[in-house]
N, C-alpha and C positions, 0 to 999 in steps of 0.2 A: 221532511220538515221537523224540526225540534223546538219544543218550547223551553225558553230559559226562564226559570222560576226563581222566586225569592227563597234562598236556602235558609234552613233553620240552623243558626250558628251558635245556639246556646239553649240550655234546658227552659229558661224562662222566656226566651224570645218569641213574640207574637207577631211582630212586624219589623221591618227595616227601612231605613230612609236612604234612597239612592243618592250618593254624594257625588259621584263622577263616573261617567262613561269613558272607557279607555279606547273604545272603538265607535265608530259612526256608521250609519246605515250604508251598506254597500261594501264595507271593508271585509277582508278575508280574516277569519279567526281560526287559529289553530288550537287543538285540544291541549289544555294546560296553560294556555296564555291568559294573562289577567284581562278579564272582560269589563268589570266594573268595580266600584268601591261602594260598600254599604255601611251606614252607621247603625250600630246596635250596641246596647249595653255600655254606652259611653265611649266606645272605641270605634275606629274605622277599620274595616276588614277588606282586603282585596280578595275578589271572588274570581276564580279561574273558570274557564269555559270547560264543559264536560265533553263538547263535541267540536269537530272541525266543520267549517263551512263559511258561507257568506252570512253576515248579519243583515238579514232581509228587512226586519222591522223592529224598531224600538217602541214598545208600548208605554213604558213608564219613563218619564224624563228625570233629569237631575233635580233633586229636591223633594221628589214625591215620596210618600210614605206607602209601603206595600205590604200586605199581610203575608205571612209565611206561606209558601207554595203558590202565591199569586203569580200570574204570568206577566213577565216584564219585557220580553223580546222573543223573536223568532230567529232561528238559524237554519239555513237550508242551502241547497245548491243553486248555482246560477239560473238554471231553467225552472226551478220550482216556484210555484205561486204561493201566496199567503193562504192559510187554511180557509178564510171567509169567502174565497173566490173559487174554491175547488169543491167537487161533488160531496155531498153530505155523507155517502157511504164510505169515503176513503178514511184513512187513519193518519193521525199525526203522532209522532214519537216524542214523548216528553224527554228532555235532557236527562239521561240516566238510563234510557231504554225502555220505559214503560209506554205501551201503546194506548192512545186514547182516540176516541172519535173526533174528527175534525169539526170545528164549529163553523159549519158552512152557513153563509148568509146568502140564501138563494131566494129568488122571487117565486112565491107559491100562489099568491093571490093579490088582487088589487089592494086589499085592506093591509096586507103585510108590506106591500110596496110603499104605501102611504105612511107606514110607520104608526098605524092606529092601534093603540093597546085596547084591552077589553073594556076599559072605562071611557072609551071614545076620545081620549086625548091624543092628539097627533104628536109623535115624538120618534125620532130615529132611534134604531137599535143601539148606536153608539152613545147617544145622548141619555137613553134610558139607563144603560149600564153605568155611565158616568154619574147620574144622579143618585143611583143606589150606592155607589162607592163613597161619595162625599156627603151622603145624608140629606139631599134635597128632595122635597116632596113636589114633584111636577104636577100633581093632580089637583093643586089648589086653584089653578086658573090665574095665578099671579105672574106667571112666566109667559111672555108673549113670544110666539114662535116667528122666526124670520125666514123659515124654509118654505118650500112650495106649499101652498094651501094652509099656511100658518103653522106648519110643522116645526116643532121644537127641535133645535140642532145644538151641537156642542157649544157653539159660540154664545148661544142664548143663556145656557147654564152658567158660563164663565161670567157674562155680563150681569146676570142676576146675583151671583155670588159675590162679585165685586161691589155691586150696589148695596147688598145687605151689610158688607163689611164697612163701607163708607158711611151707611146710616148709623151703624153702631158706634163708629168713631165719633161722628158729629154729636150723637146723644151723650157720649162720655164727656166730650168737650163742653157741651152745654151744662152738664151736671157739675163740672168743675170750673165753672165760670168764675173769674176773679183769682184763680190759682195759676200761678206761672208753672208750666210743665217743662222740666229740663230735658226729658227724653221719654220716649215710649218705643220699646222694642219688642217685637213679637218673639216669643220663646220658640226656638228651633234647635235642632241638633242636640248636643249634650245637655244644655239647659232644660230643654223640654223633657228629655228622658229622665233627668233628676226630678223635675216637677211631677211627672206622671208616677214615678216610683214612690216618692214621698207621699203623694196624694193617696195612692193606693194603700200604702201602709197606715196612714192616719185614719182612713175610712174603713178599713177591712180588718186590721189587727188590733184587738183589744189588749192594750199594754198594761202591765203592772211594773212600776218603777221602783226599785229598792236602792236605798242609799246607805253608805257607811263611811267611816273615816279610819285611815290606817296611819300608825306612826311610821314615818318614813326616815327617821334619823339614822338608823343603821343602813338603810338602802342608799342614802345620800353619801355616807362615808365609803360604802363599798363601791359605788359608781366612780368616785373620785380615785379610789385605790386601783381599780381595774384599769382605768383609762391611762394612769401613769405607766402601767406595765405594758399595755397593748400599744400605745403610741410609739414606743421604741421599736416595735417589731413590724406593725403594718400600717400605722396611721389611722386605723378605724377607731372611731369613738363611740363608745356605748351611751345610749341616751336612756332616759326614764321610759320611754315608749318601748324600748327593746325588753326592759325588765317587766313592763306590763303585759307584753305579748307572751313572754315565757311563763309568767305567773298565771296568766289567764289559761294558757294551754295546759299547764299542770293541774290546775283546778278543774278544767273541763274533763281531763282524763278520769277524774274521780266523780264527775257529775255530767255524764254524757247527755243527760236529758236536755241540757241547754244547747248542745251541739246538734241541732235538729232543724226540721222544717215541718210545716203543716201543709200537705198537698193532697187535693181531691179526697178530703176526708181521712187521710192517712196521717199518722203521726210517725214520721221517719227520723230515726236516730242514726247519726253517722259515727263510724268508728275512726275515720281519718279526721284529724284536727287541723283544718286549714283556716287560718285566721286572715280576715281582710283588714287592711290598714287604711283608714280614712285619710286621704292625702288631698290638700287643697291645690288647685291648679288655676291658671287663667281661664281655662275652658269650663271649669266647674269642679265639683267634688269627685275624686276618683277613689276607688276601693280596690287596689291590687291585692293579690293573694300571697301569703307566705305559707307554703305547704308543709304539713307534718311538723308543726312547730313543737310539739311535745318531744320530738325526737332530735331536735336541733339544740346546740349549745348556744349560749348567749351571744357569742362572737359571731356565729353563723347567722343568727337572727339579724344582727347589726349589719352585717355585710349584705344580706338580702334586702333589707330595708333601704340601704343606701343605693343599691342597684335599682329597686323599683321606683324610688323617688326620682332618680335620674331619668329613668324611662318617662316618667309622668311629665317632667319639666321639658323633656325633649319631644314629647308627643309620640313616643315609640311604643306605648303599651299594645301588646297584642292580645287577642281573645284568650289565650292560655293564661295571661297574667291576671285576668279579672274573673276567671271561671272557678267554679267549684269551691267557693269559700263557704264555711260552715258557721262562722262566728265573726263578729267585727269588733275591733278596738279603735275608739276615737279619743284623741288627746288634745285638748285645747289649752293646756297648761302654759305652753309657750306664748300664748296670747294674753296671759293674765287672767284667765277665766278660772275661778275657784271650783265651781260645780255647775252641772247642766244635766238636763234629761234628754238622752239621745232618742232619736226615732229609729225603729228597727229597719234594717236593710233587707227587704224581702228578696228572695224566699226564706232567708234565715229566720231563726226564732228568738234571737237574743243579740244584745250589743252592750259593750262595756264603755263607759265614759270616764275619763280621768281629767282632773284639773291641775292647777299649778301646785308645786311644793310650797308650803308656807310655814312660817314660824309662829309659834304662840306658847304662852306659859303652860306648863304641865306639872302635875304633882307626881314625882317619881321617888319611891322609897321614902315618902313623907316629906320630900323637899321639892320646893318649886324651882323649876329650871326650864330654859327654852328648849323646845323640841320641834322637829319638822314633821308636818303631817300632809296627807294628800287625801282629797275627798273623791269617792268612787260611787258611780251609779251604774246599775245594770237594768236595762229594759227587757222584759220578757214577753213573749206571746202567751197571754193568760188563758188561751184556749187549750194549750197543751202543757204549760209550765206553771205549776202551783207556786204560790209565794214562799212556801217552806223550801221548796226545791231551789228556787233562785237565792234564798237567803243562805242556804248551805254552800252553794258555790261562792257567794260573796264572802262568807266567813272564812273559807279556805284561801281565798285570794288575799284577804287582809293578813292572814297568818303568814302567808309566803312573803308578803311585802315587809312585814314586821320582823321576820327572820329570814333575810335574803340569801344567806350563805348557800342554801340549796338551789338557788337560781343560777349559779355560776357553772353548773355542769354541762 
């Protein structure tokens, strides 16, 4: 008998949400065959079976959140019984080959049979495990057991949980009496992941936000000039975002302190410059990665951006597309936003925000004339990045934008 566990599909992954089972209990499963789909880090990943056999039992249903390495199903042969019904001294093989002791549920005494815990509360082993997983304290006496002798069973926990949710909903409705509510949707899937990640960033990362302004007059002219030449050959159009990614990559190469993360008390600086590009989609904000940006030409960055945005719109992003980012660029200029302070995308330590290109009077060589400008902001994890370090990066970035000829290589 083999345990099917929730795999760790990314460095920062702590849990995954089961989106879909491709097999049902009793089905034959072959090694390498897609078994289920899991939502993690804003994308859905197909997970293949590590073993062949019969899907004997599905422990976690679609929609359930499961911690990494948590057991979600059992695969065995036709004549094998589930672990809880076999002798305790036997072993169960975890998918992947590791042998562990089977979690036998055998009757050893009248007290265990009744499901009585040390605190005299009658509760079945399955219900006790479920209560621990979903954070319900069954010892308060508020849960009435419907099992034999008043024993708390799984159905009692579900009813209690639903009652608490309904009570909370009614309280919220009472507090908002007189206000018309258009909709109330529970956050799930991608939206919940975004909310969790942004909440973590706001609560755990002390940010320092640095602001600057760059003269983008030459950049604006260069962009138009390049697009006239490129359109004739490939049809690819270079955007201001492409220039920002290239300029940020070049500035990071000289200021690797921002190309970093703070993990388990360690200040980790990366040599690879992989820039995540914030992209809005119907499902929420995605941050696909453009790898080794400092080694790419501006046209290659543009092509990769187009490819990734297409994947986002079609819902085809894979785990490899959103992994291993070391820095993020977000641009809201196309929405008419002039400036904003971005929230760091953990586990990264910094993020660059850019607004729209705008025109205002400027004094050049003693004369007033209209010039184009762009506002830039960089948010840094102040635990590991000092203000002067962030300022040095931002200054080099501004210099690249104001003298953009070096960005075309």
